[in-house]
py3Dmol code that shows the C-alpha trace and the ligand (Angstrom):
import py3Dmol

protein = """\
ATOM      1  CA  UNK A   1       0.631 -16.072  -8.717  1.00  0.00           C
ATOM      2  CA  UNK A   2      -0.889 -14.423  -5.676  1.00  0.00           C
ATOM      3  CA  UNK A   3      -1.501 -10.702  -5.475  1.00  0.00           C
ATOM      4  CA  UNK A   4      -1.317  -8.923  -2.112  1.00  0.00           C
ATOM      5  CA  UNK A   5      -2.374  -5.311  -1.482  1.00  0.00           C
ATOM      6  CA  UNK A   6       0.542  -3.194  -0.286  1.00  0.00           C
ATOM      7  CA  UNK A   7      -1.486  -0.885   1.949  1.00  0.00           C
ATOM      8  CA  UNK A   8      -3.036  -0.516   5.417  1.00  0.00           C
ATOM      9  CA  UNK A   9      -5.740   1.856   4.131  1.00  0.00           C
ATOM     10  CA  UNK A  10      -9.062   0.221   5.121  1.00  0.00           C
ATOM     11  CA  UNK A  11     -11.046   1.982   2.362  1.00  0.00           C
ATOM     12  CA  UNK A  12      -8.558   0.947  -0.351  1.00  0.00           C
ATOM     13  CA  UNK A  13      -8.564  -2.600   1.020  1.00  0.00           C
ATOM     14  CA  UNK A  14     -12.375  -2.811   0.899  1.00  0.00           C
ATOM     15  CA  UNK A  15     -12.398  -1.529  -2.672  1.00  0.00           C
ATOM     16  CA  UNK A  16      -9.639  -3.929  -3.813  1.00  0.00           C
ATOM     17  CA  UNK A  17     -11.355  -6.820  -2.076  1.00  0.00           C
ATOM     18  CA  UNK A  18     -14.499  -6.119  -4.114  1.00  0.00           C
ATOM     19  CA  UNK A  19     -12.454  -6.720  -7.303  1.00  0.00           C
ATOM     20  CA  UNK A  20     -11.925 -10.298  -6.169  1.00  0.00           C
ATOM     21  CA  UNK A  21      -8.223 -10.397  -6.948  1.00  0.00           C
ATOM     22  CA  UNK A  22      -6.563  -9.909  -3.548  1.00  0.00           C
ATOM     23  CA  UNK A  23      -5.010 -12.836  -1.722  1.00  0.00           C
ATOM     24  CA  UNK A  24      -3.408 -11.016   1.220  1.00  0.00           C
ATOM     25  CA  UNK A  25      -1.952  -7.684   2.320  1.00  0.00           C
ATOM     26  CA  UNK A  26       1.365  -6.233   3.455  1.00  0.00           C
ATOM     27  CA  UNK A  27       1.829  -3.355   5.875  1.00  0.00           C
ATOM     28  CA  UNK A  28       4.904  -1.692   7.339  1.00  0.00           C
ATOM     29  CA  UNK A  29       5.410   1.064   9.917  1.00  0.00           C
ATOM     30  CA  UNK A  30       5.147   3.771   7.184  1.00  0.00           C
ATOM     31  CA  UNK A  31       1.861   2.429   5.791  1.00  0.00           C
ATOM     32  CA  UNK A  32       0.373   1.764   9.227  1.00  0.00           C
ATOM     33  CA  UNK A  33       1.320   5.189  10.611  1.00  0.00           C
ATOM     34  CA  UNK A  34      -0.231   6.787   7.491  1.00  0.00           C
ATOM     35  CA  UNK A  35      -3.554   4.978   8.117  1.00  0.00           C
ATOM     36  CA  UNK A  36      -3.552   5.834  11.851  1.00  0.00           C
ATOM     37  CA  UNK A  37      -3.047   9.511  10.921  1.00  0.00           C
ATOM     38  CA  UNK A  38      -5.901   9.293   8.346  1.00  0.00           C
ATOM     39  CA  UNK A  39      -8.323   7.582  10.723  1.00  0.00           C
ATOM     40  CA  UNK A  40      -7.355   9.444  13.900  1.00  0.00           C
ATOM     41  CA  UNK A  41      -5.868  12.836  12.897  1.00  0.00           C
ATOM     42  CA  UNK A  42      -5.563  13.983  16.525  1.00  0.00           C
ATOM     43  CA  UNK A  43      -4.077  10.799  17.907  1.00  0.00           C
ATOM     44  CA  UNK A  44      -0.633  11.042  19.525  1.00  0.00           C
ATOM     45  CA  UNK A  45       0.488   8.152  21.795  1.00  0.00           C
ATOM     46  CA  UNK A  46       2.012   8.905  25.154  1.00  0.00           C
ATOM     47  CA  UNK A  47       4.364   5.976  24.991  1.00  0.00           C
ATOM     48  CA  UNK A  48       5.396   3.077  22.713  1.00  0.00           C
ATOM     49  CA  UNK A  49       3.002   0.629  24.310  1.00  0.00           C
ATOM     50  CA  UNK A  50       0.010   2.896  23.578  1.00  0.00           C
ATOM     51  CA  UNK A  51       1.240   3.300  19.998  1.00  0.00           C
ATOM     52  CA  UNK A  52       1.541  -0.446  19.573  1.00  0.00           C
ATOM     53  CA  UNK A  53      -2.066  -0.898  20.876  1.00  0.00           C
ATOM     54  CA  UNK A  54      -3.356   1.606  18.265  1.00  0.00           C
ATOM     55  CA  UNK A  55      -1.393  -0.203  15.559  1.00  0.00           C
ATOM     56  CA  UNK A  56      -2.886  -3.516  16.664  1.00  0.00           C
ATOM     57  CA  UNK A  57      -6.406  -2.020  16.549  1.00  0.00           C
ATOM     58  CA  UNK A  58      -5.962  -0.987  12.892  1.00  0.00           C
ATOM     59  CA  UNK A  59      -4.234  -4.267  11.976  1.00  0.00           C
ATOM     60  CA  UNK A  60      -7.187  -6.208  13.354  1.00  0.00           C
ATOM     61  CA  UNK A  61      -9.485  -4.249  11.012  1.00  0.00           C
ATOM     62  CA  UNK A  62      -7.172  -4.945   8.123  1.00  0.00           C
ATOM     63  CA  UNK A  63      -7.307  -8.691   8.943  1.00  0.00           C
ATOM     64  CA  UNK A  64     -11.112  -8.600   9.090  1.00  0.00           C
ATOM     65  CA  UNK A  65     -11.209  -7.229   5.550  1.00  0.00           C
ATOM     66  CA  UNK A  66      -8.485  -9.277   3.961  1.00  0.00           C
ATOM     67  CA  UNK A  67      -9.136 -12.950   3.546  1.00  0.00           C
ATOM     68  CA  UNK A  68      -5.502 -14.095   3.643  1.00  0.00           C
ATOM     69  CA  UNK A  69      -2.074 -13.363   5.188  1.00  0.00           C
ATOM     70  CA  UNK A  70      -1.483  -9.826   6.508  1.00  0.00           C
ATOM     71  CA  UNK A  71       2.076  -8.789   7.244  1.00  0.00           C
ATOM     72  CA  UNK A  72       2.628  -6.692  10.388  1.00  0.00           C
ATOM     73  CA  UNK A  73       6.122  -5.434  11.101  1.00  0.00           C
ATOM     74  CA  UNK A  74       8.015  -5.350  14.369  1.00  0.00           C
ATOM     75  CA  UNK A  75       9.617  -2.136  15.583  1.00  0.00           C
ATOM     76  CA  UNK A  76      12.261  -3.764  17.876  1.00  0.00           C
ATOM     77  CA  UNK A  77      15.731  -4.124  16.415  1.00  0.00           C
ATOM     78  CA  UNK A  78      17.108  -6.866  18.729  1.00  0.00           C
ATOM     79  CA  UNK A  79      16.110 -10.544  18.421  1.00  0.00           C
ATOM     80  CA  UNK A  80      14.533 -10.821  21.886  1.00  0.00           C
ATOM     81  CA  UNK A  81      12.413  -7.664  21.265  1.00  0.00           C
ATOM     82  CA  UNK A  82      11.416  -8.858  17.807  1.00  0.00           C
ATOM     83  CA  UNK A  83      10.294 -12.226  19.161  1.00  0.00           C
ATOM     84  CA  UNK A  84       8.359 -10.578  21.991  1.00  0.00           C
ATOM     85  CA  UNK A  85       6.618  -8.121  19.681  1.00  0.00           C
ATOM     86  CA  UNK A  86       6.088 -10.780  17.036  1.00  0.00           C
ATOM     87  CA  UNK A  87       4.271 -13.026  19.516  1.00  0.00           C
ATOM     88  CA  UNK A  88       2.017 -10.119  20.603  1.00  0.00           C
ATOM     89  CA  UNK A  89       1.226  -9.156  17.020  1.00  0.00           C
ATOM     90  CA  UNK A  90       0.509 -12.756  16.064  1.00  0.00           C
ATOM     91  CA  UNK A  91      -2.239 -12.870  18.697  1.00  0.00           C
ATOM     92  CA  UNK A  92      -4.119 -10.007  17.008  1.00  0.00           C
ATOM     93  CA  UNK A  93      -5.618 -12.261  14.298  1.00  0.00           C
ATOM     94  CA  UNK A  94      -4.954 -15.617  12.653  1.00  0.00           C
ATOM     95  CA  UNK A  95      -4.115 -13.824   9.430  1.00  0.00           C
ATOM     96  CA  UNK A  96      -1.088 -12.036  10.844  1.00  0.00           C
ATOM     97  CA  UNK A  97       2.386 -12.794   9.491  1.00  0.00           C
ATOM     98  CA  UNK A  98       5.294 -11.217  11.299  1.00  0.00           C
ATOM     99  CA  UNK A  99       7.475  -8.916   9.205  1.00  0.00           C
ATOM    100  CA  UNK A 100      11.066  -8.921  10.369  1.00  0.00           C
ATOM    101  CA  UNK A 101      13.755  -6.599   8.959  1.00  0.00           C
ATOM    102  CA  UNK A 102      16.702  -8.513   7.519  1.00  0.00           C
ATOM    103  CA  UNK A 103      19.918  -8.689   9.571  1.00  0.00           C
ATOM    104  CA  UNK A 104      21.667 -10.953  12.066  1.00  0.00           C
ATOM    105  CA  UNK A 105      19.076 -10.127  14.717  1.00  0.00           C
ATOM    106  CA  UNK A 106      16.286 -10.645  12.212  1.00  0.00           C
ATOM    107  CA  UNK A 107      17.605 -14.107  11.284  1.00  0.00           C
ATOM    108  CA  UNK A 108      17.750 -15.165  14.967  1.00  0.00           C
ATOM    109  CA  UNK A 109      14.228 -13.894  15.521  1.00  0.00           C
ATOM    110  CA  UNK A 110      12.948 -15.617  12.377  1.00  0.00           C
ATOM    111  CA  UNK A 111      14.409 -18.983  13.482  1.00  0.00           C
ATOM    112  CA  UNK A 112      12.737 -18.632  16.865  1.00  0.00           C
ATOM    113  CA  UNK A 113       9.346 -17.429  15.680  1.00  0.00           C
ATOM    114  CA  UNK A 114       9.175 -19.995  12.845  1.00  0.00           C
ATOM    115  CA  UNK A 115      10.017 -22.772  15.345  1.00  0.00           C
ATOM    116  CA  UNK A 116       6.923 -21.743  17.280  1.00  0.00           C
ATOM    117  CA  UNK A 117       4.741 -21.930  14.121  1.00  0.00           C
ATOM    118  CA  UNK A 118       4.555 -18.159  13.649  1.00  0.00           C
ATOM    119  CA  UNK A 119       4.976 -17.255   9.976  1.00  0.00           C
ATOM    120  CA  UNK A 120       7.659 -14.700   9.162  1.00  0.00           C
ATOM    121  CA  UNK A 121       8.003 -12.348   6.181  1.00  0.00           C
ATOM    122  CA  UNK A 122      11.655 -11.261   5.949  1.00  0.00           C
ATOM    123  CA  UNK A 123      11.598  -7.706   4.751  1.00  0.00           C
ATOM    124  CA  UNK A 124      14.205  -5.163   3.459  1.00  0.00           C
ATOM    125  CA  UNK A 125      15.869  -7.842   1.324  1.00  0.00           C
ATOM    126  CA  UNK A 126      18.118  -6.375  -1.347  1.00  0.00           C
ATOM    127  CA  UNK A 127      20.361  -9.271  -2.469  1.00  0.00           C
ATOM    128  CA  UNK A 128      20.135 -12.993  -3.352  1.00  0.00           C
ATOM    129  CA  UNK A 129      22.453 -13.811  -0.448  1.00  0.00           C
ATOM    130  CA  UNK A 130      20.146 -12.081   2.041  1.00  0.00           C
ATOM    131  CA  UNK A 131      17.164 -13.963   0.520  1.00  0.00           C
ATOM    132  CA  UNK A 132      18.997 -17.293   0.775  1.00  0.00           C
ATOM    133  CA  UNK A 133      19.820 -16.764   4.466  1.00  0.00           C
ATOM    134  CA  UNK A 134      16.227 -15.778   5.171  1.00  0.00           C
ATOM    135  CA  UNK A 135      14.978 -19.037   3.677  1.00  0.00           C
ATOM    136  CA  UNK A 136      17.579 -20.998   5.647  1.00  0.00           C
ATOM    137  CA  UNK A 137      16.358 -19.346   8.849  1.00  0.00           C
ATOM    138  CA  UNK A 138      12.831 -20.534   8.115  1.00  0.00           C
ATOM    139  CA  UNK A 139      11.139 -17.421   6.752  1.00  0.00           C
ATOM    140  CA  UNK A 140       7.787 -18.308   5.180  1.00  0.00           C
ATOM    141  CA  UNK A 141       8.078 -15.290   2.866  1.00  0.00           C
ATOM    142  CA  UNK A 142      11.078 -13.326   1.592  1.00  0.00           C
ATOM    143  CA  UNK A 143      10.463  -9.806   0.320  1.00  0.00           C
ATOM    144  CA  UNK A 144      12.997  -8.289  -2.118  1.00  0.00           C
ATOM    145  CA  UNK A 145      12.348  -4.572  -2.507  1.00  0.00           C
ATOM    146  CA  UNK A 146      12.650  -4.244  -6.262  1.00  0.00           C
ATOM    147  CA  UNK A 147      11.653  -0.557  -6.709  1.00  0.00           C
ATOM    148  CA  UNK A 148      14.225   0.625  -4.174  1.00  0.00           C
ATOM    149  CA  UNK A 149      16.905  -1.423  -5.960  1.00  0.00           C
ATOM    150  CA  UNK A 150      15.914   0.005  -9.309  1.00  0.00           C
ATOM    151  CA  UNK A 151      16.113   3.469  -7.690  1.00  0.00           C
ATOM    152  CA  UNK A 152      19.852   3.015  -7.139  1.00  0.00           C
ATOM    153  CA  UNK A 153      20.484   1.449 -10.551  1.00  0.00           C
ATOM    154  CA  UNK A 154      20.575  -2.147  -9.306  1.00  0.00           C
ATOM    155  CA  UNK A 155      18.267  -4.573 -11.048  1.00  0.00           C
ATOM    156  CA  UNK A 156      15.516  -5.563  -8.629  1.00  0.00           C
ATOM    157  CA  UNK A 157      14.149  -8.089 -11.125  1.00  0.00           C
ATOM    158  CA  UNK A 158      17.555  -9.821 -11.341  1.00  0.00           C
ATOM    159  CA  UNK A 159      17.392 -10.524  -7.625  1.00  0.00           C
ATOM    160  CA  UNK A 160      13.876 -11.928  -8.127  1.00  0.00           C
ATOM    161  CA  UNK A 161      15.145 -14.086 -11.000  1.00  0.00           C
ATOM    162  CA  UNK A 162      18.005 -15.545  -8.951  1.00  0.00           C
ATOM    163  CA  UNK A 163      15.900 -16.185  -5.838  1.00  0.00           C
ATOM    164  CA  UNK A 164      13.073 -17.944  -7.715  1.00  0.00           C
ATOM    165  CA  UNK A 165      15.687 -20.250  -9.204  1.00  0.00           C
ATOM    166  CA  UNK A 166      17.500 -20.881  -5.875  1.00  0.00           C
ATOM    167  CA  UNK A 167      14.257 -21.563  -3.969  1.00  0.00           C
ATOM    168  CA  UNK A 168      13.189 -24.101  -6.582  1.00  0.00           C
ATOM    169  CA  UNK A 169      16.608 -25.836  -6.779  1.00  0.00           C
ATOM    170  CA  UNK A 170      16.572 -26.492  -3.057  1.00  0.00           C
ATOM    171  CA  UNK A 171      12.852 -26.981  -2.702  1.00  0.00           C
ATOM    172  CA  UNK A 172      12.556 -24.356   0.032  1.00  0.00           C
ATOM    173  CA  UNK A 173       9.026 -23.897   1.258  1.00  0.00           C
ATOM    174  CA  UNK A 174       9.721 -20.143   1.421  1.00  0.00           C
ATOM    175  CA  UNK A 175       7.569 -18.023  -0.943  1.00  0.00           C
ATOM    176  CA  UNK A 176       9.096 -15.192  -2.863  1.00  0.00           C
ATOM    177  CA  UNK A 177       7.043 -12.064  -2.206  1.00  0.00           C
ATOM    178  CA  UNK A 178       8.003  -9.271  -4.598  1.00  0.00           C
ATOM    179  CA  UNK A 179       7.732  -5.876  -2.847  1.00  0.00           C
ATOM    180  CA  UNK A 180       8.379  -2.196  -3.518  1.00  0.00           C
ATOM    181  CA  UNK A 181       6.436  -2.441  -6.790  1.00  0.00           C
ATOM    182  CA  UNK A 182       6.160   0.847  -8.673  1.00  0.00           C
ATOM    183  CA  UNK A 183       4.327   0.085 -11.942  1.00  0.00           C
ATOM    184  CA  UNK A 184       2.338  -2.603 -13.804  1.00  0.00           C
ATOM    185  CA  UNK A 185       5.381  -3.926 -15.675  1.00  0.00           C
ATOM    186  CA  UNK A 186       6.977  -4.872 -12.373  1.00  0.00           C
ATOM    187  CA  UNK A 187       4.009  -7.112 -11.765  1.00  0.00           C
ATOM    188  CA  UNK A 188       4.101  -8.660 -15.262  1.00  0.00           C
ATOM    189  CA  UNK A 189       7.891  -9.208 -15.139  1.00  0.00           C
ATOM    190  CA  UNK A 190       7.670 -10.818 -11.645  1.00  0.00           C
ATOM    191  CA  UNK A 191       4.892 -13.146 -12.912  1.00  0.00           C
ATOM    192  CA  UNK A 192       7.041 -14.172 -15.905  1.00  0.00           C
ATOM    193  CA  UNK A 193       9.820 -15.138 -13.542  1.00  0.00           C
ATOM    194  CA  UNK A 194       7.475 -17.277 -11.464  1.00  0.00           C
ATOM    195  CA  UNK A 195       7.376 -15.163  -8.316  1.00  0.00           C
ATOM    196  CA  UNK A 196       4.921 -16.655  -5.801  1.00  0.00           C
ATOM    197  CA  UNK A 197       3.443 -13.309  -4.724  1.00  0.00           C
ATOM    198  CA  UNK A 198       3.608  -9.709  -5.745  1.00  0.00           C
ATOM    199  CA  UNK A 199       2.460  -7.113  -3.256  1.00  0.00           C
ATOM    200  CA  UNK A 200       1.017  -4.207  -5.234  1.00  0.00           C
ATOM    201  CA  UNK A 201       0.128  -0.652  -4.062  1.00  0.00           C
ATOM    202  CA  UNK A 202      -3.488   0.372  -4.868  1.00  0.00           C
ATOM    203  CA  UNK A 203      -2.439   3.035  -7.369  1.00  0.00           C
ATOM    204  CA  UNK A 204      -0.539   0.409  -9.398  1.00  0.00           C
ATOM    205  CA  UNK A 205      -3.533  -1.900  -9.369  1.00  0.00           C
ATOM    206  CA  UNK A 206      -5.604   1.022 -10.693  1.00  0.00           C
ATOM    207  CA  UNK A 207      -3.089   1.449 -13.527  1.00  0.00           C
ATOM    208  CA  UNK A 208      -3.318  -2.291 -14.273  1.00  0.00           C
ATOM    209  CA  UNK A 209      -7.057  -1.888 -14.821  1.00  0.00           C
ATOM    210  CA  UNK A 210      -6.691   0.772 -17.462  1.00  0.00           C
ATOM    211  CA  UNK A 211      -6.164   0.526 -21.193  1.00  0.00           C
ATOM    212  CA  UNK A 212      -7.158   3.339 -23.613  1.00  0.00           C
ATOM    213  CA  UNK A 213      -8.292   0.768 -26.232  1.00  0.00           C
ATOM    214  CA  UNK A 214     -10.656  -0.812 -23.699  1.00  0.00           C
ATOM    215  CA  UNK A 215     -12.253   2.611 -23.055  1.00  0.00           C
ATOM    216  CA  UNK A 216     -12.459   3.440 -26.785  1.00  0.00           C
ATOM    217  CA  UNK A 217     -13.803  -0.046 -27.603  1.00  0.00           C
ATOM    218  CA  UNK A 218     -16.575   0.118 -24.965  1.00  0.00           C
ATOM    219  CA  UNK A 219     -17.589   3.607 -26.085  1.00  0.00           C
ATOM    220  CA  UNK A 220     -17.829   2.383 -29.737  1.00  0.00           C
ATOM    221  CA  UNK A 221     -19.871  -0.689 -28.815  1.00  0.00           C
ATOM    222  CA  UNK A 222     -22.348   1.395 -26.820  1.00  0.00           C
ATOM    223  CA  UNK A 223     -22.633   4.063 -29.559  1.00  0.00           C
ATOM    224  CA  UNK A 224     -23.203   1.434 -32.259  1.00  0.00           C
ATOM    225  CA  UNK A 225     -25.910  -0.264 -30.188  1.00  0.00           C
ATOM    226  CA  UNK A 226     -27.659   2.951 -29.336  1.00  0.00           C
ATOM    227  CA  UNK A 227     -27.630   4.036 -33.006  1.00  0.00           C
ATOM    228  CA  UNK A 228     -30.696   1.774 -33.377  1.00  0.00           C
ATOM    229  CA  UNK A 229     -32.666   3.883 -30.973  1.00  0.00           C
ATOM    230  CA  UNK A 230     -35.010   6.523 -32.464  1.00  0.00           C
TER     231      UNK A 230
END
"""
ligand_1 = """\
10
G3P
O 5.744 -3.435 1.565
C 6.481 -2.245 1.556
C 7.264 -2.085 0.325
O 6.512 -2.525 -0.778
C 7.889 -0.729 0.175
O 7.606 -0.075 -1.011
O 7.521 1.909 -2.525
O 8.207 2.202 -0.096
O 9.749 1.112 -1.692
P 8.307 1.378 -1.344
"""
view = py3Dmol.view(width=600, height=400)
view.addModel(protein, "pdb")
view.setStyle({"model": 0}, {"cartoon": {"style": "trace"}})
view.addModel(ligand_1, "xyz")
view.setStyle({"model": 1}, {"stick": {}})
view.zoomTo()
view.show()
């Protein structure tokens, strides 16, 4: 199973990369705007084009850190606009994958971008039927948002279970990218179901590193060893 970092924060990405466990990254307009505000607190774009340029600048830096696919999301909501933006974003770096929000327009854009060899990550997927249509349209990745489903008392993991099975029955090349991960058990459960990728926020990765018995055990080993010192 591949692990992606669900962040656009350059410092967090550098730190996670140094752990040697990151295969890619996912961003979205929320994560990217947060990083632009962190890096350039006084920046305010005069128009949408200028804003897009700033986004591309940060995405390029993300791609230079991450040695793998980096999802960058379109802002347009119509298929023509999504395709146009997708093509511009794809030129930023060879790692870029275009994130398209699910819907009729998103499916049309996915078909067109995929036909041109541009990889698409279909985002905002909340049901098996949405995931199935995304794969049919040629999406390289399909991202069910499991935490947001759990938030409204739907089982996010059940959608993951069904989609892993459907993709394998029909031999789709589409990879299941589990998103909206909130805690370490989401990662473990997704891996048990055979998800291809889980995109994990840095705070959840930090929690995955910790176990009180590891800390206690290390302290005891060091104390026992040092007990031989005068
Ligand atoms: O990639 C974005 C997705 O993971 C969203 O997560 O926590 O905002 O539902 P969240």
